Backbone as CSV, one residue per row, in Angstrom:
resi,resn,N_x,N_y,N_z,CA_x,CA_y,CA_z,C_x,C_y,C_z
1,MET,-22.008,-19.098,46.264,-21.061,-19.400,45.248,-21.592,-20.061,43.956
2,GLN,-22.040,-21.001,44.533,-22.813,-22.140,43.642,-23.863,-21.383,42.649
3,HIS,-24.851,-20.566,43.496,-25.738,-20.104,42.678,-25.115,-18.995,41.488
4,ARG,-23.982,-18.104,41.782,-23.128,-17.575,40.746,-22.534,-18.413,39.525
5,LEU,-22.185,-19.615,40.075,-21.915,-20.584,38.899,-22.953,-21.085,38.002
6,ASP,-24.011,-21.287,38.621,-25.134,-21.652,37.654,-25.675,-20.390,36.888
7,ASN,-25.656,-19.484,37.371,-26.037,-18.106,36.480,-25.015,-18.154,35.312
8,SER,-23.776,-18.223,35.587,-22.796,-18.036,34.707,-22.950,-19.259,33.565
9,LEU,-23.127,-20.168,34.014,-23.298,-21.350,32.957,-24.712,-21.208,32.277
10,ILE,-25.554,-20.592,32.702,-26.878,-20.885,32.157,-26.657,-19.618,31.238
11,ARG,-26.048,-18.112,31.468,-25.632,-17.491,30.606,-24.843,-17.931,29.227
12,LYS,-23.974,-18.615,29.639,-23.038,-19.132,28.591,-23.869,-20.117,27.527
13,ALA,-24.774,-20.894,28.279,-25.546,-21.662,27.551,-26.421,-21.048,26.294
14,VAL,-27.039,-19.977,27.106,-28.048,-18.993,26.468,-27.075,-18.366,24.937
15,LEU,-25.966,-17.904,25.493,-25.405,-17.052,24.243,-24.841,-18.067,23.310
16,ALA,-24.343,-19.211,23.600,-24.088,-20.294,22.594,-25.198,-20.563,21.825
17,ALA,-26.606,-20.692,22.553,-27.732,-21.152,21.638,-27.947,-19.843,20.683
18,ALA,-27.938,-18.791,21.209,-28.202,-17.461,20.369,-27.203,-17.344,19.095
19,VAL,-26.110,-17.578,19.423,-24.874,-17.406,18.529,-25.250,-18.878,17.353
20,LEU,-25.564,-20.040,17.841,-25.718,-21.197,16.969,-27.150,-20.719,16.006
21,ALA,-28.152,-20.288,16.833,-29.243,-19.935,16.084,-29.031,-18.796,14.860
22,GLY,-28.295,-17.842,15.205,-27.823,-16.905,14.379,-27.188,-17.497,13.097
23,PHE,-26.255,-18.207,13.572,-25.319,-18.954,12.611,-26.438,-19.723,11.402
24,LEU,-27.227,-20.464,11.805,-28.104,-21.307,11.242,-29.121,-20.577,10.411
25,MET,-29.685,-19.417,10.806,-30.661,-18.586,10.078,-29.694,-17.717,8.986
26,PHE,-28.562,-17.450,9.235,-27.972,-16.801,7.983,-27.384,-17.818,6.845
27,THR,-26.999,-18.983,7.405,-26.617,-19.916,6.445,-27.777,-20.541,5.831
28,ALA,-28.892,-20.464,6.346,-30.196,-21.058,5.526,-30.935,-20.208,4.445
29,VAL,-30.526,-18.894,4.517,-31.152,-17.656,3.545,-30.495,-17.975,2.285
30,PRO,-29.309,-18.437,1.908,-28.943,-18.595,0.652,-29.640,-20.197,0.236
31,LEU,-29.472,-20.897,0.800,-30.373,-22.004,0.498,-31.843,-21.739,0.120
32,LEU,-32.465,-20.987,0.665,-33.748,-20.987,0.388,-33.701,-20.206,-0.865
33,ARG,-33.043,-19.231,-1.108,-32.903,-18.450,-2.520,-32.504,-19.623,-3.460
34,ALA,-31.559,-20.228,-3.309,-31.193,-21.233,-4.372,-32.046,-22.150,-4.727
35,ASP,-33.152,-22.649,-3.705,-34.195,-23.372,-4.032,-35.237,-22.586,-4.767
36,GLU,-35.509,-21.377,-4.495,-36.547,-20.563,-5.285,-35.735,-20.447,-6.757
37,ARG,-34.736,-20.227,-6.951,-34.129,-20.088,-8.357,-34.152,-21.267,-9.158
38,ASP,-33.930,-22.443,-8.301,-34.123,-23.855,-9.012,-35.368,-24.002,-9.307
39,CYS,-36.473,-24.003,-8.551,-37.807,-23.920,-8.966,-38.376,-23.132,-10.222
40,GLN,-37.944,-21.708,-9.781,-38.167,-21.140,-10.952,-37.634,-21.588,-12.316
41,ARG,-36.505,-22.077,-12.605,-35.488,-22.567,-13.503,-36.270,-23.903,-13.959
42,ARG,-36.582,-24.723,-13.183,-37.143,-25.954,-13.680,-38.782,-25.450,-14.317
43,VAL,-39.456,-24.585,-13.929,-40.769,-24.209,-14.303,-40.539,-23.812,-15.700
44,ALA,-39.771,-22.728,-15.751,-39.365,-22.063,-16.999,-38.707,-23.069,-18.054
45,ARG,-37.866,-23.962,-17.881,-37.562,-24.904,-18.809,-38.607,-25.962,-18.995
46,ALA,-39.542,-26.358,-18.202,-40.814,-27.212,-18.746,-41.809,-26.260,-19.708
47,ASP,-41.928,-25.145,-19.221,-42.798,-24.481,-20.020,-42.390,-24.249,-21.485
48,HIS,-40.814,-23.876,-21.602,-40.423,-23.635,-23.107,-40.496,-25.008,-23.906
49,ARG,-40.297,-26.152,-23.153,-40.385,-27.404,-23.666,-41.742,-27.610,-24.253
50,LEU,-42.778,-26.908,-23.255,-44.153,-27.463,-23.933,-44.465,-26.375,-25.173
51,ASP,-43.982,-25.225,-24.962,-44.091,-24.226,-25.895,-43.789,-25.030,-27.192
52,ARG,-42.504,-25.290,-27.310,-41.712,-26.111,-28.334,-42.385,-26.862,-28.928
53,ALA,-42.874,-28.057,-28.003,-43.622,-29.428,-28.456,-44.767,-29.006,-29.261
54,VAL,-45.684,-27.704,-28.736,-46.704,-27.559,-29.236,-46.435,-26.944,-30.574
55,ALA,-45.603,-26.092,-30.638,-45.249,-25.462,-31.980,-44.759,-26.774,-32.889
56,ARG,-44.171,-27.478,-32.492,-43.490,-28.452,-33.599,-44.452,-29.453,-34.087
57,PHE,-45.212,-29.912,-32.863,-46.020,-31.251,-33.210,-47.670,-30.977,-32.923
58,GLY,-47.942,-30.100,-32.441,-49.279,-29.778,-32.149,-49.797,-29.981,-30.750
59,TYR,-50.785,-29.181,-30.443,-51.269,-29.176,-29.176,-52.047,-30.435,-28.683
60,ARG,-52.327,-31.316,-29.587,-52.559,-32.759,-28.976,-51.653,-34.041,-29.574
61,SER,-50.524,-33.484,-29.493,-49.333,-34.629,-30.012,-48.886,-35.405,-28.691
62,ARG,-48.322,-36.417,-28.805,-47.880,-37.067,-27.857,-46.787,-36.251,-27.034
63,GLN,-46.053,-35.490,-27.987,-44.961,-34.838,-27.181,-45.328,-33.703,-26.436
64,ALA,-46.369,-32.950,-26.886,-46.888,-31.899,-26.029,-47.721,-32.532,-25.034
65,ALA,-48.436,-33.602,-24.852,-48.886,-34.332,-23.693,-47.846,-34.615,-22.776
66,HIS,-46.820,-35.195,-23.216,-45.572,-35.348,-22.173,-45.016,-34.173,-21.361
67,ALA,-44.839,-33.016,-22.307,-44.430,-31.802,-22.103,-45.310,-31.404,-21.162
68,ARG,-46.604,-31.460,-21.180,-47.673,-30.827,-20.308,-47.486,-31.551,-19.207
69,HIS,-47.258,-32.503,-19.004,-47.075,-33.527,-17.753,-45.879,-33.159,-16.976
70,GLU,-44.799,-32.930,-17.675,-43.808,-32.616,-17.066,-43.709,-30.996,-16.402
71,LEU,-44.616,-30.210,-17.203,-44.883,-28.785,-16.617,-45.767,-29.004,-15.518
72,ARG,-46.694,-29.625,-15.299,-47.539,-29.939,-14.273,-46.753,-30.184,-13.037
73,GLU,-45.777,-31.241,-13.138,-44.948,-32.046,-12.246,-44.100,-30.695,-11.656
74,ALA,-43.636,-29.905,-12.210,-42.813,-28.703,-11.838,-43.483,-27.910,-11.171
75,ARG,-44.660,-27.441,-11.685,-45.338,-26.606,-10.683,-45.833,-27.339,-9.462
76,GLU,-46.113,-28.491,-9.630,-46.681,-29.214,-8.203,-45.289,-29.171,-7.382
77,ARG,-44.190,-29.473,-7.720,-43.094,-29.546,-6.955,-42.843,-27.976,-6.238
78,CYS,-42.679,-27.097,-7.036,-42.600,-25.900,-6.559,-44.081,-25.565,-5.436
79,TRP,-45.300,-25.851,-5.934,-46.437,-25.600,-5.004,-46.132,-26.335,-3.519
80,ASN,-45.581,-27.484,-3.726,-45.573,-28.589,-2.617,-44.405,-28.012,-1.721
81,GLY,-43.317,-27.279,-2.318,-42.260,-27.185,-1.626,-42.699,-25.705,-0.787
82,ASP,-43.212,-24.885,-1.462,-43.141,-23.376,-0.958,-44.641,-22.620,-1.259
83,HIS,-45.619,-23.438,-1.481,-47.007,-22.993,-1.766,-47.158,-21.624,-2.656
84,ARG,-46.174,-21.825,-3.551,-46.263,-20.883,-4.839,-45.518,-21.471,-5.917
85,TRP,-45.873,-20.979,-7.172,-45.164,-21.620,-8.469,-45.182,-20.320,-9.478
86,TRP,-44.075,-20.591,-10.377,-43.513,-19.697,-11.259,-44.520,-19.684,-12.523
87,ASP,-44.798,-18.596,-12.963,-45.536,-18.353,-13.910,-44.766,-18.011,-15.217
88,GLU,-44.045,-18.641,-16.149,-42.884,-17.917,-17.001,-43.491,-17.000,-18.138
89,HIS,-44.743,-17.118,-18.549,-45.459,-16.006,-19.425,-45.713,-15.033,-18.692
90,GLU,-46.082,-14.931,-17.610,-46.392,-13.547,-16.765,-45.175,-13.058,-15.974
91,ARG,-44.023,-14.020,-15.898,-42.848,-13.873,-15.048,-43.099,-13.229,-13.699
92,ARG,-43.936,-14.130,-13.243,-44.286,-13.798,-11.603,-44.481,-15.071,-10.791
93,TRP,-44.435,-15.018,-9.723,-44.957,-15.898,-8.716,-46.418,-15.811,-8.584
94,HIS,-46.973,-17.010,-8.417,-48.548,-17.061,-7.715,-48.619,-17.906,-6.693
95,THR,-49.238,-17.066,-5.601,-49.326,-17.653,-4.608,-50.802,-18.639,-4.088
96,GLU,-51.609,-18.762,-5.299,-52.731,-19.509,-5.289,-52.521,-20.675,-6.208
97,ARG,-53.149,-21.911,-5.993,-52.907,-23.012,-7.086,-53.786,-22.754,-8.003
98,ASP,-53.352,-22.004,-8.996,-54.466,-21.849,-9.986,-54.033,-21.922,-11.311
99,TRP,-53.076,-22.532,-11.462,-52.433,-23.028,-12.736,-53.433,-23.811,-13.704
100,ASP,-53.341,-23.341,-15.049,-54.336,-24.478,-15.711,-53.547,-25.317,-16.755
101,ASP,-53.817,-26.622,-16.494,-53.026,-27.581,-17.018,-52.935,-27.501,-18.623
102,HIS,-53.907,-26.956,-19.151,-53.944,-26.696,-20.680,-53.916,-25.277,-21.199
103,ASP,-53.011,-24.269,-20.487,-52.870,-23.218,-20.708,-52.000,-22.871,-22.006
104,HIS,-51.249,-23.838,-22.454,-50.663,-23.823,-23.612,-51.914,-24.507,-25.039
105,ASP,-52.561,-24.786,-25.042,-53.542,-25.369,-25.643,-54.007,-23.983,-26.702
106,ARG,-53.886,-22.948,-26.309,-54.647,-21.677,-26.837,-53.564,-20.772,-27.184
107,ASP,-53.923,-20.046,-28.500,-52.872,-18.998,-28.534,-52.767,-18.040,-27.520
108,ARG,-51.559,-17.548,-27.404,-51.350,-16.703,-26.248,-51.215,-15.238,-26.831
109,HIS,-51.307,-15.002,-28.124,-51.050,-13.832,-28.675,-52.139,-12.887,-29.044
């Protein structure tokens, strides 16, 4: 009788652990997607600010240097969090840490 009771408790514990793991897995997926969108949005905004600063003040301006720094930080944050970064101009994710901190210094067209 004791052996049967132990097996029943073990089964219940395994089932409860599996249910909990499944619940955590499915609730974490939307959070990962939200982080991805947040990273993409942050890099895109920093990229647009740099484009605007270069266009308005020139690529050697204090404003462009600040915007370049902000873009580098946004890319670093994505890279450190997920080992990839968003390239707004190519509209794709990069899985190599291959960005150029001065990619806005030259004409893209």
